[in-house]
Steps between C-alpha positions, in 0.01 A plus 500: 500500500464879470206697636365560149527127417316409819225747423467366145480139627227603742302658216533184294365286785217743562408486130479120495299491824254763376442320169464167682227648719319701233557267199445810284781722368290818507380462860844392623663801332246740654551343841876554472454846347718418202427472129391170351807483273721546806319216678542277194873580491537421873334162450716424202814594694412255778413226255832551323675481838334171604516351150134429438144635508340599832166560331301320231332768292317566180307806379214447745630303797789501747574202723782425744735217404642254751830686487308822556336360816838400638643843420207691654516300825865582550464858377234570763729361769792705371299825503364426845850436634604836362213669683578313818867602475402867490258450789766327708749781442244759603431307818865538599551859379178645640475283811168362380337183629604184312203293381521123475218353289376157611237288328286247684205276428168559677541157662850559637561374856422785745805401707729555202343837426532621856863381503567689179346822632701482821837513323722799565829542317775694683656597166163639381329648808241687293405203285131477417332178386241529226290182519289409195258205477443314173436151372809270508587498131445876469738567790779300339451682172519832687821379663658405168387830351654692790172637638574341837833427669400189691211253497352261753376227270367145518684238294680740263602340170865432429644783293850633428350845559406429862675414824290326767543406866237287672364650822205271579332174412145430606219255425185594322190513718154364430210717610176323588183540703548409868229236464688335209622146570854603406505739795538206740853437369807708600607506134357411160642295211398514135338155507258626770389769254408260220157568351457833677442840344829693509566870489834599350663824402492589130785328314619829350588625848780245533508230227785286645339471845152435357639230269688335789174462696312352203787268411534373858128419511514314167800296609307382805185433299314774686221665302298795629131507419562845351744789533382854557758774436538825693734797500501557876407290807210735584317365195531146637371576851118470441537166322726363773286627786183333364687171463466469125874520427848483649769749401877494452649806677839624614589602852393864481163403350453227761542759774221709348261215421506319836187673638121484504462126457809443285814321616826400327732200502850465354528294182722203587673449165880516507521585129257792533672757715518866409848649491533876548812682379657840501571577134737760353621570151821312429662818367405712803824578683362792698615539860144553625373172352786289636482659847122463509510128416773439761301686765188301416682168526651597837144542628419145386729287723264202489310476172302200621368678808221673313404228257200365694193713527454606866127436514287283722294254298162456665288229342 
């Protein structure tokens, strides 16, 4: 493909993306600083190329078709890869620092984060790690879109777009008041939580994990009195500390909550264990990504060593 053809293809993708975001030909044309007829022609050229409409439109409305959504998703990735290619070349030519973008959830295991930040690559001595924190599903979308190079994610969904390697598996923890009867046990099972008020994370934060907890309870005939939903463990603390509720938390949240009258116990349910994975894009063949994952795994000789929360459990 010639330079002029590449430039034209880039303009076509930019036209479709702009119209998809603006859903208005006039605004999209002004944003691209081209005429509206030129924008219309670019859209028609792409639709002729793919063999069908990317937009559903009449005189007053513009909407993205299913084919259009698929095209826009890949076009964004393609443009981002082009920008990253230029950035990578400049890193080499100008001796600049290479930046490796990593996404993590706010509840990621502190041990895994410290391991990640300790990595040094001999082939990339000036590598800098840019660590961003987002909700699980948002991180994976950023990874697919190319906004991050690697993600530390809980229970990532199977996808041909992603490559995953498991680095940890841990139980959930139940946070409770120290005076709670459950605190006398070294661990807690779902049947011991029957009829109690539960605090769970919002389903939208991680639908598959949330559904797995609810399904496991139903299969055992366990019914909470009620379920209160929170975004972060800090919201659950006052209700747990006063003894009115017990909360499902992950390891990092358990470490923060075990204070001021609150204690935690591991949830003893073999089918409810949280798997943590390093996730990359399946099409990412960059040297930095492969070297980084290898270096991380070399620092994890015994994945089971850090599964249990190293806390004392006073009653």
